[in-house]
C-alpha positions as CSV (number, residue, x, y, z in Angstrom):
1,M,18.9,-38.0,-57.2
2,R,15.9,-36.0,-56.1
3,F,12.8,-37.9,-55.0
4,P,10.5,-36.4,-57.7
5,E,12.9,-37.5,-60.5
6,W,13.3,-40.9,-58.9
7,V,9.5,-41.4,-58.8
8,D,9.2,-40.4,-62.4
9,S,11.8,-43.0,-63.4
10,Q,9.9,-45.8,-61.7
11,G,7.0,-47.8,-62.9
12,H,3.3,-47.3,-62.1
13,G,2.4,-47.8,-58.5
14,V,5.7,-46.8,-56.9
15,M,4.1,-44.4,-54.5
16,T,1.6,-47.0,-53.3
17,R,4.5,-49.5,-52.9
18,I,6.6,-47.1,-50.8
19,Q,3.6,-46.3,-48.6
20,R,2.8,-49.9,-48.0
21,D,6.5,-50.9,-47.4
22,T,7.5,-48.0,-45.2
23,G,4.3,-47.0,-43.4
24,V,4.9,-43.4,-44.5
25,G,1.6,-41.6,-45.0
26,Y,0.3,-40.6,-48.4
27,T,0.4,-36.9,-47.6
28,T,4.0,-37.0,-46.6
29,L,4.9,-38.9,-49.8
30,M,3.0,-36.4,-51.9
31,R,4.8,-33.5,-50.2
32,A,8.2,-35.2,-51.0
33,R,6.9,-35.8,-54.5
34,R,6.4,-32.1,-54.9
35,G,10.0,-31.5,-53.7
36,E,9.1,-30.4,-50.1
37,L,11.6,-31.4,-47.4
38,I,10.6,-33.8,-44.6
39,G,10.9,-32.7,-41.0
40,E,11.6,-36.1,-39.5
41,Y,14.9,-37.9,-40.0
42,A,13.4,-41.3,-39.4
43,T,10.8,-40.8,-42.1
44,A,13.3,-39.5,-44.5
45,K,15.5,-42.6,-43.8
46,R,12.6,-45.0,-44.5
47,I,11.9,-43.3,-47.8
48,S,15.6,-43.3,-48.7
49,E,15.8,-47.0,-47.9
50,A,12.7,-47.7,-50.1
51,T,14.5,-46.1,-53.0
52,G,17.5,-48.4,-52.5
53,G,19.6,-45.4,-51.5
54,A,19.0,-43.6,-54.9
55,V,17.5,-40.7,-53.0
56,S,19.7,-39.7,-50.0
57,I,18.4,-38.8,-46.6
58,A,20.0,-35.4,-47.0
59,E,18.0,-34.8,-50.1
60,L,14.7,-35.6,-48.3
61,C,15.2,-34.2,-44.9
62,E,15.2,-30.6,-43.5
63,P,18.4,-29.6,-41.8
64,A,18.2,-30.2,-38.0
65,E,18.5,-26.5,-37.3
66,A,15.4,-25.7,-39.3
67,V,13.4,-28.4,-37.5
68,E,14.6,-27.1,-34.1
69,Q,13.8,-23.5,-35.0
70,R,10.3,-24.4,-36.1
71,A,9.7,-26.4,-32.9
72,A,10.8,-23.5,-30.7
73,S,8.3,-21.1,-32.4
């Protein structure tokens, strides 16, 4: 399941709960909410765990090659 759809299926305050429970910043969560991919595996993992695995790390995280390419630029 994609993160935006998962958020829509949850009750009010889910973004605040994830932010509080994971320590992931509001801006990062809002980007994920818009369907943008996250550049850090550890952050994607924390969000995935907060969804109980309903949203996979692969659905949240950019491929390693893209992150490495961007870092090299």
